[in-house]
Backbone as a printed PyTorch tensor [residue, N CA C, xyz], in Angstrom:
tensor([[[204.8980,  22.7530, 137.4250],
         [204.2490,  22.3260, 138.6480],
         [204.4350,  20.8220, 138.7830]],

        [[204.8350,  20.4140, 139.9510],
         [205.0450,  18.9980, 140.2080],
         [203.7130,  18.2700, 140.3290]],

        [[203.6460,  17.0840, 139.7630],
         [202.4540,  16.2450, 139.9370],
         [202.4710,  15.5740, 141.3060]],

        [[203.6550,  15.4340, 141.8960],
         [203.7730,  14.8400, 143.2260],
         [203.2150,  15.8110, 144.2630]],

        [[202.7400,  15.2830, 145.3650],
         [202.1780,  16.1040, 146.4430],
         [202.9230,  15.8480, 147.7420]],

        [[203.0180,  16.8900, 148.5520],
         [203.5970,  16.7780, 149.8850],
         [202.6190,  16.0130, 150.7600]],

        [[203.0770,  14.9390, 151.3780],
         [202.2260,  14.1140, 152.2260],
         [202.5310,  14.4210, 153.6890]],

        [[201.8190,  15.3820, 154.2330],
         [202.0490,  15.8050, 155.6080],
         [201.8550,  14.6940, 156.6200]],

        [[200.8790,  13.8280, 156.3910],
         [200.6290,  12.7340, 157.3330],
         [201.8240,  11.7890, 157.4000]],

        [[202.4140,  11.4920, 156.2570],
         [203.5760,  10.5960, 156.2370],
         [204.7840,  11.2520, 156.9030]],

        [[204.9980,  12.5300, 156.6340],
         [206.1160,  13.2340, 157.2660],
         [205.8920,  13.3000, 158.7740]],

        [[204.6640,  13.6320, 159.1760],
         [204.3220,  13.7130, 160.6050],
         [204.6000,  12.3920, 161.3100]],

        [[204.1940,  11.3000, 160.6890],
         [204.3750,   9.9770, 161.2920],
         [205.8510,   9.6440, 161.4990]],

        [[206.7160,  10.2180, 160.6700],
         [208.1430,   9.9520, 160.7890],
         [208.8790,  10.8610, 161.7660]],

        [[208.1900,  11.8410, 162.3380],
         [208.8390,  12.7610, 163.2740],
         [208.9110,  12.1420, 164.6670]],

        [[209.9570,  12.4610, 165.4160],
         [210.0220,  11.9690, 166.7980],
         [208.9400,  12.6390, 167.6460]],

        [[208.5410,  12.0050, 168.7430],
         [207.4640,  12.5450, 169.5810],
         [207.6910,  13.9870, 170.0330]],

        [[208.9370,  14.3550, 170.3630],
         [209.1790,  15.7280, 170.8140],
         [208.9480,  16.7410, 169.6900]],

        [[209.2350,  16.3550, 168.4620],
         [208.9680,  17.2330, 167.3180],
         [207.4670,  17.3580, 167.0960]],

        [[206.7590,  16.2320, 167.1720],
         [205.3100,  16.2760, 167.0160],
         [204.6720,  17.1660, 168.0810]],

        [[205.1520,  17.0520, 169.3140],
         [204.5900,  17.8560, 170.3990],
         [204.8530,  19.3430, 170.1680]],

        [[206.0640,  19.6880, 169.7970],
         [206.4180,  21.1010, 169.5990],
         [205.6880,  21.7050, 168.3990]],

        [[205.6880,  20.9880, 167.2780],
         [205.0310,  21.5040, 166.0710],
         [203.5270,  21.5260, 166.2630]],

        [[202.9830,  20.4780, 166.8680],
         [201.5390,  20.4400, 167.1050],
         [201.0680,  21.5860, 167.9850]],

        [[201.7980,  21.8380, 169.0600],
         [201.4410,  22.9520, 169.9460],
         [201.5540,  24.2830, 169.2200]],

        [[202.5970,  24.4560, 168.4330],
         [202.7780,  25.7020, 167.6880],
         [201.6760,  25.8850, 166.6440]],

        [[201.2600,  24.8040, 166.0020],
         [200.1720,  24.8920, 165.0200],
         [198.8650,  25.3040, 165.6910]],

        [[198.6020,  24.7560, 166.8770],
         [197.3890,  25.1320, 167.6060],
         [197.4510,  26.5890, 168.0700]],

        [[198.6110,  27.0390, 168.5130],
         [198.7820,  28.4400, 168.9110],
         [198.5420,  29.3680, 167.7050]],

        [[199.0470,  28.9610, 166.5620],
         [198.8530,  29.7680, 165.3450],
         [197.3660,  29.8380, 164.9820]],

        [[196.6830,  28.7160, 165.0770],
         [195.2440,  28.7060, 164.7860],
         [194.4910,  29.5820, 165.7830]],

        [[194.8870,  29.5250, 167.0500],
         [194.2510,  30.3750, 168.0660],
         [194.4720,  31.8490, 167.7330]],

        [[195.6680,  32.2050, 167.2990],
         [195.9600,  33.5920, 166.9200],
         [195.0950,  34.0170, 165.7410]],

        [[194.9510,  33.1510, 164.7530],
         [194.1440,  33.4730, 163.5840],
         [192.6790,  33.6580, 163.9670]],

        [[192.1670,  32.7700, 164.8030],
         [190.7610,  32.8750, 165.2220],
         [190.5270,  34.1250, 166.0680]],

        [[191.4810,  34.4560, 166.9270],
         [191.3800,  35.6830, 167.7130],
         [191.3000,  36.8850, 166.7710]],

        [[192.2260,  36.9580, 165.8290],
         [192.2580,  38.0710, 164.8930],
         [190.9510,  38.1590, 164.1120]],

        [[190.4720,  37.0440, 163.6070],
         [189.2320,  37.0440, 162.8230],
         [188.0660,  37.5720, 163.6590]],

        [[188.0110,  37.1850, 164.9110],
         [186.9080,  37.6200, 165.7730],
         [186.9870,  39.1160, 166.0670]],

        [[188.1560,  39.6020, 166.4290],
         [188.2560,  41.0270, 166.7750],
         [188.1680,  41.9100, 165.5400]],

        [[188.6100,  41.4090, 164.4020],
         [188.5110,  42.1790, 163.1640],
         [187.0490,  42.3680, 162.7650]],

        [[186.2430,  41.3050, 162.9340],
         [184.8090,  41.3920, 162.6150],
         [184.0950,  42.3640, 163.5560]],

        [[184.5300,  42.4040, 164.8020],
         [183.8750,  43.2490, 165.8060],
         [184.1730,  44.7270, 165.6220]],

        [[185.3560,  45.0570, 165.1840],
         [185.7620,  46.4590, 165.1030],
         [186.0930,  46.8740, 163.6890]],

        [[186.5950,  48.0650, 163.5840],
         [187.0540,  48.5330, 162.2870],
         [188.3350,  49.3190, 162.5010]],

        [[189.2030,  49.2110, 161.5520],
         [190.4430,  49.9520, 161.6550],
         [191.4630,  49.2800, 162.5480]],

        [[192.4680,  50.0570, 162.8780],
         [193.6010,  49.5370, 163.6300],
         [193.3700,  49.7090, 165.1280]],

        [[192.5010,  48.9160, 165.6980],
         [192.2670,  48.9400, 167.1440],
         [193.3970,  48.1890, 167.8410]],

        [[193.5800,  48.4010, 169.1310],
         [194.5980,  47.6310, 169.8440],
         [194.3900,  46.1190, 169.7190]],

        [[193.1470,  45.6690, 169.7540],
         [192.8800,  44.2310, 169.6400],
         [193.2770,  43.7080, 168.2650]],

        [[192.9900,  44.4630, 167.2150],
         [193.3660,  44.0420, 165.8610],
         [194.8870,  44.0140, 165.7320]],

        [[195.5480,  45.0560, 166.2370],
         [197.0150,  45.0830, 166.1670],
         [197.6340,  43.9150, 166.9240]],

        [[197.1080,  43.6060, 168.1080],
         [197.6670,  42.4780, 168.8570],
         [197.3790,  41.1610, 168.1440]],

        [[196.2300,  41.0730, 167.4710],
         [195.9300,  39.8820, 166.6710],
         [196.8890,  39.7130, 165.5120]],

        [[197.1990,  40.8230, 164.8400],
         [198.1760,  40.7620, 163.7390],
         [199.5430,  40.3240, 164.2540]],

        [[199.9420,  40.9010, 165.3950],
         [201.2240,  40.5070, 165.9900],
         [201.2270,  39.0360, 166.3950]],

        [[200.1130,  38.5710, 166.9370],
         [200.0190,  37.1640, 167.3410],
         [200.1510,  36.2380, 166.1410]],

        [[199.5000,  36.5880, 165.0430],
         [199.6120,  35.7700, 163.8260],
         [201.0590,  35.7360, 163.3470]],

        [[201.7030,  36.9110, 163.2930],
         [203.1010,  36.9620, 162.8460],
         [204.0100,  36.1450, 163.7640]],

        [[203.8450,  36.3180, 165.0610],
         [204.6910,  35.6190, 166.0330],
         [204.5090,  34.1010, 165.9450]],

        [[203.2560,  33.6580, 165.9220],
         [203.0220,  32.2120, 165.9140],
         [203.4260,  31.5850, 164.5790]],

        [[203.2860,  32.3290, 163.4830],
         [203.7230,  31.8150, 162.1700],
         [205.2390,  31.6460, 162.1610]],

        [[205.9490,  32.6490, 162.6810],
         [207.4110,  32.5530, 162.7370],
         [207.8490,  31.3900, 163.6170]],

        [[207.1900,  31.2080, 164.7420],
         [207.5140,  30.1010, 165.6500],
         [207.2860,  28.7530, 164.9690]],

        [[206.1590,  28.6270, 164.2960],
         [205.8510,  27.3900, 163.5840],
         [206.8690,  27.1370, 162.4740]],

        [[207.1960,  28.1720, 161.7080],
         [208.2030,  28.0380, 160.6480],
         [209.5430,  27.5800, 161.2120]],

        [[209.9560,  28.1960, 162.3270],
         [211.2390,  27.8290, 162.9370],
         [211.2510,  26.3650, 163.3730]],

        [[210.1770,  25.9170, 164.0010],
         [210.1210,  24.5280, 164.4480],
         [210.1260,  23.5620, 163.2670]],

        [[209.3750,  23.8880, 162.2400],
         [209.3590,  23.0240, 161.0570],
         [210.7380,  22.9850, 160.4160]],

        [[211.3960,  24.1420, 160.3310],
         [212.7560,  24.1650, 159.7780],
         [213.7070,  23.3170, 160.6190]],

        [[213.5100,  23.3130, 161.9450],
         [214.3660,  22.5310, 162.8280],
         [214.1730,  21.0250, 162.6590]],

        [[212.9460,  20.6060, 162.4080],
         [212.6300,  19.1710, 162.4390],
         [212.3480,  18.5090, 161.0920]],

        [[211.9670,  19.2790, 160.0880],
         [211.5870,  18.6790, 158.8010],
         [212.5930,  19.0960, 157.7330]],

        [[213.3170,  18.1430, 157.1740],
         [214.2930,  18.4860, 156.1370],
         [213.6170,  19.1220, 154.9190]],

        [[214.2490,  20.1230, 154.3510],
         [213.6950,  20.8360, 153.1900],
         [213.3980,  19.8880, 152.0260]],

        [[214.1330,  18.7980, 151.9430],
         [213.9390,  17.8490, 150.8470],
         [212.5360,  17.2330, 150.8730]],

        [[211.8760,  17.2420, 152.0160],
         [210.5230,  16.6910, 152.1160],
         [209.5150,  17.4830, 151.2800]],

        [[209.8280,  18.7270, 150.9720],
         [208.8800,  19.6190, 150.2900],
         [209.0640,  19.6740, 148.7840]],

        [[210.0250,  18.9210, 148.2570],
         [210.2860,  18.9480, 146.8140],
         [210.2330,  17.5340, 146.2450]],

        [[209.9240,  17.4590, 144.9450],
         [209.8830,  16.1600, 144.2780],
         [211.3040,  15.7620, 143.8490]],

        [[211.4810,  14.5960, 143.2400],
         [212.8330,  14.1590, 142.8480],
         [213.5420,  15.1080, 141.8680]],

        [[212.7810,  15.9440, 141.1430],
         [213.3900,  16.9330, 140.2360],
         [213.5930,  18.2780, 140.9240]],

        [[213.4520,  18.3070, 142.2550],
         [213.6500,  19.4990, 143.0800],
         [212.5950,  20.5820, 142.8350]],

        [[211.3980,  20.1740, 142.4070],
         [210.2870,  21.1190, 142.2330],
         [209.4260,  21.1000, 143.4830]],

        [[208.9800,  22.2840, 143.9400],
         [208.1380,  22.3090, 145.1370],
         [206.8240,  21.5740, 144.9110]],

        [[206.3160,  20.9530, 145.9780],
         [205.0770,  20.1840, 145.8880],
         [203.9540,  20.8980, 146.6360]],

        [[202.7560,  20.8120, 146.0920],
         [201.5620,  21.2960, 146.7810],
         [201.1570,  20.2790, 147.8430]],

        [[200.3790,  20.6970, 148.8480],
         [199.9220,  19.7440, 149.8680],
         [198.9890,  18.6900, 149.2820]],

        [[199.0710,  17.4840, 149.8190],
         [198.2320,  16.3930, 149.3270],
         [196.7580,  16.6380, 149.6090]],

        [[196.4390,  17.4570, 150.5800],
         [195.0400,  17.7130, 150.9480],
         [194.3480,  18.7020, 150.0200]],

        [[195.0830,  19.3440, 149.1140],
         [194.5020,  20.3680, 148.2470],
         [193.5130,  19.8040, 147.2370]],

        [[193.7640,  18.6260, 146.7340],
         [192.9230,  18.0770, 145.6830],
         [193.4320,  18.5110, 144.3200]],

        [[192.6400,  18.2810, 143.2660],
         [193.1140,  18.5890, 141.9200],
         [193.3140,  20.0890, 141.7010]],

        [[194.2390,  20.4040, 140.7940],
         [194.5450,  21.7780, 140.4190],
         [194.5790,  21.8370, 138.8950]],

        [[193.9830,  22.8730, 138.3300],
         [193.9530,  23.0170, 136.8700],
         [195.3570,  23.2840, 136.3360]],

        [[195.7470,  22.5350, 135.3320],
         [197.0810,  22.6900, 134.7620],
         [197.2600,  24.0200, 134.0410]],

        [[196.1640,  24.6600, 133.6420],
         [196.2570,  25.9160, 132.9010],
         [196.2220,  27.1460, 133.8010]],

        [[195.2710,  27.1930, 134.7410],
         [195.1120,  28.3960, 135.5720],
         [195.5950,  28.2270, 136.9980]],

        [[195.7670,  26.9760, 137.4450],
         [196.2370,  26.7200, 138.7980],
         [195.1500,  26.7040, 139.8510]],

        [[193.9100,  27.0060, 139.4880],
         [192.8320,  26.9870, 140.4680],
         [192.4570,  25.5480, 140.8190]],

        [[191.9420,  25.4080, 142.0120],
         [191.4320,  24.1330, 142.4930],
         [190.6030,  24.4060, 143.7170]],

        [[189.7440,  23.4980, 144.0850],
         [188.9550,  23.6450, 145.3020],
         [188.1410,  24.9220, 145.3190]],

        [[188.3510,  25.7520, 146.3380],
         [187.5880,  26.9840, 146.5200],
         [187.8080,  27.9360, 145.3470]],

        [[189.0350,  28.0200, 144.8550],
         [189.3210,  28.9040, 143.7220],
         [188.5430,  28.5270, 142.4810]],

        [[188.4330,  27.2510, 142.2350],
         [187.6860,  26.7740, 141.0760],
         [186.2010,  27.0710, 141.2380]],

        [[185.6860,  26.8480, 142.4320],
         [184.2720,  27.1160, 142.6930],
         [183.9610,  28.5990, 142.5370]],

        [[184.8880,  29.4730, 142.9270],
         [184.6470,  30.9110, 142.8040],
         [184.5660,  31.3500, 141.3460]],

        [[185.1420,  30.5700, 140.4450],
         [185.0490,  30.8580, 139.0150],
         [183.7430,  30.3320, 138.4160]],

        [[183.0100,  29.5280, 139.1730],
         [181.8230,  28.8720, 138.6460],
         [182.1960,  27.7930, 137.6380]],

        [[183.3740,  27.2180, 137.8300],
         [183.8960,  26.2340, 136.8770],
         [183.7790,  24.8190, 137.4440]],

        [[184.0260,  23.8510, 136.6030],
         [183.9820,  22.4420, 136.9680],
         [185.0960,  21.7380, 136.2150]],

        [[185.3200,  20.4900, 136.5540],
         [186.3830,  19.7200, 135.9050],
         [185.8940,  19.1340, 134.5900]],

        [[186.6400,  19.3860, 133.5250],
         [186.3560,  18.7700, 132.2310],
         [187.3000,  17.5910, 131.9840]],

        [[188.4710,  17.6550, 132.6010],
         [189.4480,  16.5730, 132.6160],
         [189.9940,  16.5010, 134.0380]],

        [[190.7980,  15.4910, 134.3090],
         [191.3370,  15.3200, 135.6610],
         [192.0860,  16.5600, 136.1400]],

        [[192.7380,  17.2770, 135.2120],
         [193.5400,  18.4430, 135.6020],
         [193.2530,  19.6640, 134.7230]],

        [[192.0190,  19.7950, 134.2250],
         [191.6330,  20.9380, 133.3860],
         [190.2160,  21.3710, 133.7320]],

        [[190.0770,  22.6590, 134.0830],
         [188.7680,  23.1750, 134.4550],
         [188.0190,  23.7000, 133.2420]],

        [[186.7150,  23.8440, 133.4180],
         [185.8700,  24.2920, 132.3020],
         [186.1930,  25.7210, 131.8650]],

        [[186.6940,  26.5640, 132.7920],
         [187.0500,  27.9370, 132.4310],
         [188.2330,  27.9820, 131.4750]],

        [[189.0790,  26.9550, 131.5120],
         [190.2880,  26.9260, 130.6870],
         [190.1960,  25.9410, 129.5160]],

        [[189.1670,  25.1170, 129.4830],
         [189.1170,  24.0130, 128.5240],
         [189.2330,  24.4590, 127.0770]],

        [[188.7690,  25.6540, 126.7530],
         [188.8210,  26.1150, 125.3790],
         [190.2020,  26.4340, 124.8470]],

        [[191.1080,  26.9280, 125.6910],
         [192.4120,  27.3570, 125.1810],
         [193.6110,  26.7680, 125.8940]],

        [[193.4210,  25.7590, 126.7070],
         [194.5400,  25.1990, 127.4680],
         [195.2100,  24.0740, 126.7100]],

        [[196.4670,  23.8680, 127.0740],
         [197.1950,  22.7380, 126.4870],
         [197.6120,  21.7700, 127.5520]]])
């Protein structure tokens, strides 16, 4: 796992205005699709037409967002100098042993014992 993190804000700042507009709009459309799906899924059960259209909307908007990002953001932005993929900078610390961080760490009822080691792993991690 790379210690370096993907800095979305820095990459965003370097994009031309037309790329920012296209990616930003696609990201908002994707969020709208996700919120629609979450709302209709809570209201109903099973494969209702609304749930199916929500699933399709999520798939469509995710593909659109992926395509735009592929068009405007070079793949090299997502890897460190050793060509290892980077986690997002907004994630925060991640345990070097189990990989949990943030919500995942809290769900374990764990805490940080070192900068990159959680209490659930502290006994047997290296």
